[in-house]
N, C-alpha and C positions, 0 to 999 in steps of 0.2 A: 504494500498502498503508501503509492506517497503522501511526504510529508508537505504539511502543508505548509506557504509559505510564511515566511513570519512579517508581523502587519508592523503599515508602514505610516509616515505622518508626513504633515507638509511642513514643509522647513519656514515655522513661521510667517511671514507677510511674503516671500517668497513662494517658487513654482516647481522649489526642487520638492523633493520626499525621501528622508529617509525612514532606515529601519527604524521601532521605539525603543530597539534594546543594540546598543555596539560595542563594542573592544575600548576600554578605557588604556590609561598611555602608563599606569601600573604597574602590576603584578609583574609577569618575563618581561616585559616591555620595559623595564624601568630597572635597567642593567646594565652592567658591560661582561662583556667574553661570553653570551649567553646567546650567541646571534641563532645558533641552528635549535634550540629547543623557541628562543621565539618566531622564529619563520612556519614554526610546526601550529606554533597557535593560530600567527596569524593568516596562514592557507587553511586552517584547519573553519577559521571564525567568515574567509571568501566560501568555503562550500559549505556550509550553514547559510548560506543568502545574507551574514550582515556584510552590509554596506555602506555605517559609519566606522570611520577606527580616528583612536584618540592620538595626541604624540602632544608632546614638548620641546622647544630649544635645551630647556634644561631639568629635562626627564634620561640622565644616559643617555644611553645611545638607540631610544624607542624610534627616530626618526632614523636613524640608522638603519634596524634591524627591518622597518617598515620601505624605506624605500629599495633597502635590494631586493623585498620582490618586487617591485613597482621597476626597479631594474630589469630584471628577469621575464617580465609580463606584465609587457607596455601596454598592452589588451587590455588591461584588468582594470584600467584609471577613471577609461569613460564612465565604472560601476559602479564606482566606490565615491565617498567622501572621505574628500578626507584635510585634517582640524589641526593645526598645532596650536601652538601661544609663544606669547613673546613677554617677557620681565622686568625689560628696558621700560624709562619712565620718560622719555627723550627720545624725540625724534631722532637724531643720528645712530643710539645705539639697537631701535628697532628698526630701522633697518637694513640693520649690519644682521641682524636676526634673521629677518625675512629671510635675505639673502640666504643664508647660511641653513636656514631650515632646507627652501626648495631645493640645494643643493644633495643635503645630504637625502631627503626624500625620495631626488633624479624627477620632480614634475617640475612640469611648467609652471603651475596656479595653484591655491588653497584653496578647497573648496569653504573652509575657517579658520580666521585666524583673528587669537581670539587674544585684549589683554589679557595681561597672568595675573591672578591673585592681585583682584585691589584688596588692601587692610584699614588702611587709615587717611584721613582728608587729606594730608599732606601727599599722600598718591595720587589721590585723584585730581586734589589741584598742580602736581606736576607732569600726570596725563594728560588733566586739558587745558596746559597754560600756556605761555606762545616755547613754541620750543616743542610743546611734550608732544605723549607719543603715539596721542590720538591722531594728527597730521602724517605721519606715519599710515597709518591705519587705512584713511578719507582718504592718499594722493595713492594706495595699492591698493585701493577697488576701483578705484576711477581709472586706474594702468591698467587692468585686469588680471594684477597676478594674484588678484583673492578676489571671491565671489561674494563673502561676505564676514561684515569682522564682531565681532564678542566680547564679554568682560563677561570676569570667570571670581570669585571669592567665596570664600568659608569663615571666614574668621569675623564680622564685622555687619552682617544683617541691614545696619542702618546705611552704612556707607555701601555697599553692594545694593541695595535698594535707591541710594541718589547717582549710583555712573548708570540703574536702569535707562533713571526717569533724568538725563543730565547730558549722558554720551548719546551719538549716532550711530547705536550702535543694531546690529538686526536679531544677536542673541543674546544669553546669558546663559553661564553655566554653575548652581549651586548643590549643596549638599540638601538630598530629599532621602530621609530613612526616621525611623520610628523614633532618634530623641529627637528630632528635629520636631518631627509632632508634637513632645509634650513643649520643646521652650515657646516653640514662636519666634516669628521673626523673619527666618528665609521660608517660612509656607505660607505665613500669613501676612506679611508685608511684598516679601517682592520675587512674587509665584502673580500676590492679584496685580501686581504694577506692569510684568513684562507681559502675561497674558492679557490688560488692557492695551496696551501699546502694538500690539500684535505680535510679541518678540516669539520668538524658539527658546525650550530651557532646556535644558543638557542637568540631567540629573545626575550627580555623580555621589562621591562618598555611602554608596548605600547600605554596601557589607561593613567601614568602620576599617576599613582590612582586612576583614575575617571578624576580628574582634565581637563583630552581631551573630556572628550564629552560634548559638547554641543548643547545640541539639539535647539534654538532657532540659530545656525547656521551652524547644519545640520550636526555636527559632532557627528556624532558615532561608539555606539562598532565596529559595520558590516561594520564602514568602517573604524576605525583605524585597527582589525584584519588585511580586506580585503589588505590593505594598508604596514601592516606586512610583510604578504604571499609574496607579489607583490616581495618583493626582494629576492626576492630565499633563504629564510632561510629552516632551515631545519626542526624549532619548534618553531611555536607561543606562551611562556605560559604568562597566565595570569589570578593572583589571581583574586576565586570566593568566599564572603562572602552567597552565597545561591543557592539552585538548579536551579532558573530562570536563573542566568547569563553562568551554564555550559552549559545548552538548548543552551543559545547562541555559546558560543562558539565553541558549537559540531557544533553543525548548518552548521558557517562559516569554518570548516575543512569536512563538507562532501560538499558544494558546494560552494564557495567561488568563484567567478569570478575575473578576473583583472581588476584592473583599467586602466577606458579609460584613456589618456591622458590629457582630457578636464579634469580627476576628481581628478586626481592628481595634475595638476599643480590647479588645484583651494581649494585643500586641501590644501596645500604648500603656496597658497595665506593669506590662512585664518594661518597659526602661524607665517609666516616670516617677522610681526609686532612685536612679544615677545617673541621669538623662546629662548634667552637666559635663558629669566626669565621661562620660559616655562619645562625647560630644567632642572630643577630645584639639580634633584643628585643630578646632575655633581658637584657643590657645596661644598653637604650635607657629 
């Protein structure tokens, strides 16, 4: 029996479509010296029908691993949605990052280029001010080097919400997990602000680097992915360490069912006592 395809969503205001689950830039991709293992994971994602691939200029060799696959099989490029990020806050640094990213990925353009990890008001002021990184992002989009521009953050929901409201971006990447469901902020402020503007929303930190998976409490990868998809986001990305984890991710993209109210409340109750501690990434 032929497997069902992974569900797709429109990428915000664009005509582009992406699979509702994507391969995150963490896991085996955020390493060095594990090229074959990384390529195996990327190939598995492709074979499962995943089209969204995440990476970042500062994620170890993630771009090189992905780039080795695109160089070997350039015909695959048209069917994938390749994202990456720059953590530079000024125009010159961002421009340099983009050129290096395109070279490492062996591509002529990015589908999505993101301002990486906005944390503070100072970050936002530098990025949006004269000579700030946003100038490089807007110019790259006009020149066709990137199709869409986005912003990412996992530290302060108020700052990320302000970025969504003030920067000329097409998407936002933010934490989407039960700890955030308890704490509020990203899911109650940033997500509505993005949706109001017709932006794409990329969910990250879905499994808390694996720490959220607690079999004895019946918190599984399946359940966490279902929770993320239940928030009405565009794509849920998960870093995978091996093909088996990719299979789980793809399966949830094919057949994930909405959580019942009882399932949702039971899951949040398990996170409620230690939600702030579990959201460790807010402090990093």
